[in-house]
N, C-alpha and C positions, 0 to 999 in steps of 0.2 A: 789563631788563623781561622778556625771553624767559627768562632764567635764573630770575627770580622765579616766573614762571608755571610753569616746569618743576617746580621744587621744591614749589610749591603743589599742582600736580596729583599729584605723587608722594606728597606727604604726605596728600592726601585719600584716595588709593587705600589707603595703609597704614592710615589711620584707619578706613576702612570695613571692611577685612579683619578688624579686631579684633572686629567684631560679626557676621561671617559664621560660622554654626555649623559646626564641624568634625564629621566623621562620629563618631557616638557609638559607644563600644565595644560590639561585638556578638559573642556567642559563636558557635562553630561551629553549635551547636544548643542549645536550652533543655531542661534536664532537668525534666520535669513529674512524673515518677514515681520511686519507689524500687524497686530490685531486691528481689525476694523469690522464693520457690519457685514461685509462680504464674507469674511472668514467666519463670523458667527453663523451665517447662513450655511456655510459649508460644514461647520461643526454640527449643527442641527441635522443636516442631511446625513452626515456620517453616522450619527447615533441611530437615525431611523433605519439605515440600510446595513450597517456593519456591526452594531453593538447588540449583543444578546447575552443571555444569562451565563454562557460558557466562555465569555471573552477572555477571562483570566486563567482558564484551565491550562493553556500551553505553558504558562510560566509558574503555575501552582502558587499563586499569590492569594492568601486569605485576607479578606477585607471586612470591615464593619461598615456602618451606614455612611459616616463622614469619609472614611477611606475611599469608598467606591466613587463618590462624587469627585474627589480630587484625582484619583488614579485615572478615571476615564478622561478627564480634562488633560492630564499629563500625557497620556498616550497619543491623543490627537495633536497636542502641541508639539510633541517630539516628532511625530510622523510628518507634520506639516512645516517644520522649521519655524515654529512660533515660540515666543518667550513664555516662560511659566514661572510663577512664584506661588509659594504656599506658606502660610503662617502657622505657628503653634498657638496655643491659647493666649499667650502674652504678646503676640504680634511678631515674634522672631521668625524670619523668613529663610527658606531654602528655595533653590530654583535651578533652572537649566544650566546656568553659567558656572556652577560650582565645579571645582577641579578635585574634590575630595577623593573621587574614585578613578583618577586618571590612569592608575595601574591596571584597572580592569579593561579587558578588550571590548571594543565596540563592534557593532555589526549593522548592516543596512536594515535587516529585519528586526523590528522591536522585540519580537518573541525570542530572538537569539542574542540580543544585545546585553551582555553581562554588566556593562557599566550602567545601563539604564535600569536593569533589574536591581542593582545595588541601590540606586537612587530611589526606586519605588519602595524598597524595603525600609529605607529611612523615612520616606514620605508617610507611610502608614503608621510609623511610630510617632511621627511629628504632629499630625493633624488630629483635631477632635471637632465636635460640633461647636466648640468655642472658637474655632478658627474662622468660621464663616464671616463674622462681622468685620474681620480684618481684610478679607479677600473678595468680598461680594458687596453688591449694592441693591437696594430694593427697587422694584419696578411696578408700574401699574399693570392691570390684567387686560390685555387686548390681543388682537390676532398677531401682532408683531412679537409679543413677549411669550405668549403661550405656545411655545415650540419645544421640541426635544432639546434637552440640556438645561432647561429652567430648573433651578434648585428650590426646594421648599424645606425649611428647617425650623426647629426650636431647640433650645439648649438649656432650658431651666427646669422643666418638669419631665417631659418625655425624653429629652436629649436624643433626638432622632432627626434624620435627614434622608431625603430621596430626591430624585430628579425625574423629569418627564422623559420617557423613553420612546413613546410613540404618540402621534396625534393623527387620528383617522376619522374625520367628520362623518364618514359613511357608516360608522359603527354606532350602536346605541350609546355606548360609553366611549367617547372618542379618545380620551386621555388614558394612557397606560404609564404607570410609574415603574422605575427600576429602583430597587432598594436592597440593602443588606442589613444584617442585625448582629447582635452579640449572642453566642461567640462568633468570631469572624469565620467566614466561609469562602472557598474558592468560587463556588457558583452563587450568584445572587439571584434575585427573584423578580418576577413581574407582579404588579398589583393594580387593580382599578380603584382601590380604596386608599385613604390617606389618613394616618393617625398623627397628623401634625396640625397644630393650631397657631393662629396669630394671637398673641396675648393682648389683654385689654390695655387701654392707653396708659394706665398708671405704671405698667411694667416697661422698663426701658426697651426701646425698639430693637436693640442689637440682640435681644434674646430670642427673636423669631423673625421669619421673613420669607417672602417669595422673591428670589434674588437671581441676578446674573453676575458673571465674573467681571471684576475690574481688570483692565488691560495693563500688563507690565510695559514700561518704557524705560529706556536707558538715558540717564542724565548725569553728565560729568563722570562717566565711567561706572555708575552704579545703577542697578535695576531697582525700580520702585513702581508702585501702582498709581494709576491715574485716580484722583479723588472722586468720590461718589458723584458729586454735583456736576462734574465735567463728563460723566459717562452718558452715552445715548439712552434715552427712555427712562432715565432716573425719575422716580416718583415715590412719594411717601403716602400715597392714597390708601394703602392697605392698613396703615396705622391710624387713619382718621376715625374718630368715634362713629361716623356714619357708615363705615364699611360693614356690610351686613353678613359677611361670610367668614367671620373669624374662626368659627368651629366647623365650617363647611367648605373648606378650600377646594376639595375635589369637585364639589357641586359647582362652585364658581368657575373653575377651570374648564369643566365640561361644557358649561353654558357658553363660555367664550368660544370654545372650539366649534360648537354647534352653530352659534350665531354667525361665525365667520363663514361656515359652509352655506348658510341660507342667506347671507348678506343682509340680514336684518335681525331684529330681536327674536327670541324664541317664541314661536306660535304653536299652540297646541294642535291646530289643524294640520300642521306639517309633521309634528313629531308622532302623534297618535297613529297615522297610517304607516309610518316607518316601523313602530313597535309591533303593530298587528301583522305587517308583512313578514318581519323576521320570524315570528311565531308560526304563521300560516305556512311558510315554506318548509319549516322543519316537520310540522305535523303532516303535511301532504306527502312528504317523502316517507315518513314512518307509516302512514296509512297504506301506501302501496306495498310496502314490505309485509305488513301484517296481513293484508288481504291475500297476497300471494301465498303466504304461509298457511293461512286458513284454507285456501282452496286445495293445496297439496295434502294437508292433513286429512281433509275429507276424503280424498282419493286413497291415501295410504292406510288409513285406519289409526286408531288410538295408540296401538303398540309400536308404531313406526319410529325408528331412530336412525339417524344418519349424521356422520360428522360433517359432511358438506352442507347438509340442510341446516344444521345448527350454526355453522360458520356464516351461511348466507342470511339467515332469518333471525338470528339472535341480535337484539338491538342494544346490547349493553353499552358499547362505546357511543353509539348514537344517542342513547338516553342520557348518558353523562354529559354529552354536549348540550342536550336539551335542558337538563337541570341547570347547567351553567348559563344558558340563555335566559332562563327564568330569573336568575339572580340579576342578570344584566337588565332585563325588562323592569324589574322592581326598582333597581337603582335609577333607571331612566325616568320612571314615574316620579320618583322622589326628586331627582336632580332638576327636572324641568317643571316641577310643581303641577303635574297633570292630574286633574280630578279623576279618581278611580272610576266613578260611575260613567264618565264619558268614555274611558278606555274599555270598560266592560261592555258598554252598549255597542261599541264598534265591533267587538268580538262577537256579540250576539247576532249581529246582522250577517255573519258569514257562515254558510252551511259547509259541512265537511262530511264526506262519506267514510265511515269507519269500517263498515262491513256491507257486503252485497245483500245481507239478510236483514239489515236494519235501515230505517229511514235516515236521512242525513241528520246529524247532530249539529248544534251550533258551536262555534269555536270557543265560546265562553265556557261551556260545560267541559270541553277538553282541557281548557286552561286550568280549571279547578282541579281536575283529576291529575294533571301533570304536576301542578304546584304542590299538591298534597302527596305526591309520589305514590299514588294508588296504582300506577301503571306497572307492568311487568315486562322485562326484556326477554324472558324465557321463550324460545321459539316454539315450544311444544304445548304451552298452556292455551286455554280457551281465549277467544277474542275478548270476552268479558274481562278476563284477568289481564290481558294485554293492555286494555284501556282503563281498567278500574271502573267501568260503567257498562250498562247493557240496556237494550230497549225492551221494555215489558209491554207486549202486545195487548195483554188484558187491561192493564192500567192505562195504556197509551201514554206512557211516561218513561223517562230515563231514570234508572235506578243506579245509585252510586255506592261503591264499596260494599255491595251485597244487599243493602236494604234502604238506603236513604233516597228519598224522592228528589226530583230536580228542584222543586220549590223549597224544600228544607235546606238542601245544600246551597242553593243560590242565596237564600236569605241570610243564612249564617256566615257564608263566605264574605258577602258584602259587609256585614256587620263587623266581623272579626278583622278584616283587612282595613276597614275605615278606622277602627280603633287602634290598629297596630298590634292587636293581640295575635297569639298563635292560634291558628284556626283549629288545629287538632284538639287543643285544650277546650275550646268552645264546644266542639262536637262531643267530647267525652262528658262534658257537663250536661249536654242534651241527652246523651245515651250512656249513662254510667254503667249499665249492665254489660257494655262491650269491654270494659276494662278487665 
């Protein structure tokens, strides 16, 4: 009797489970719209305004370079109800319509959507730099393509990828790249440089590129990508033997961004005043701070110390910003092929008051002192040390770094910079006793 009851009970449970509904297949997200140029514009705008280096911190997802490009595209696609496909190195695709994770709960906020998180974890395992040839297509470089979201990659030598994160033509270097590296990290980084090349023509083009994403479309119940030649702005110009920027892609992209701002080709007469203005603004602000500190120290005496004084007149953070600006200026001189002598001459024509006890210096001398990091941010040191230079009333000349005359400094600075040498090395050769 007990055996009969056991099997009857077991059979009843089995019978009832036949009518219990199983979880219905559910995609990672539903594609409500189709990709088009308007959505690409929105994608670029979203990257410009909403994507930064801590984007992935809320979900603690570590990414490398290729992962980052794909994950950012996936986040926007999911949030916008757009289709998404991503290939592995062999072209095998995963995408938004998969129901592999339908047991995971979904949520309106992508940062709380566990189903989406499971998909992203699979995505970063799935893609590599060898994925890009399957999912992207090459474009020419113009104001329509040089926008946030544009991907640059190579997968044969460096095996690296990044994408444009910002385009601001008002800046010296208008293009900023977002990139990650190995080992994978949750926070990625910004960069104004690019360590990616377009390979020479004898190397198959799929190993490098400046690319946009192919659009997924549904045909006969299957999702697939629109072929390259049918995509907007498709072009193979970067693979042409005449393309002059294979190893200087950042330079090419910056020139496009700048020319779009000026609505014409790059003209030195437009760029030089911009570079000079950026530097002059920073120096004028620093000069006011240093002069105020100098006046107060004369009143208080050499032994004076104050926490509030140090906080107000120490220029450490400002000087770090100034040093970064110097790097930007030199990058601008290089990217826009500006003759150094023309830029230096423009600086020489601008006077700047560094101390009420000195005659005005010219901005070129200050540029040298800053570039060589002879300046000091210490609020308590002399004005000479603050600027790395002083006026010698006897010699009627500017003295740099304790003993170098303006003529010596200017001559060697021009020579060293023109040759691409390290200036300090040239000065050590001139004055070996200083070593």
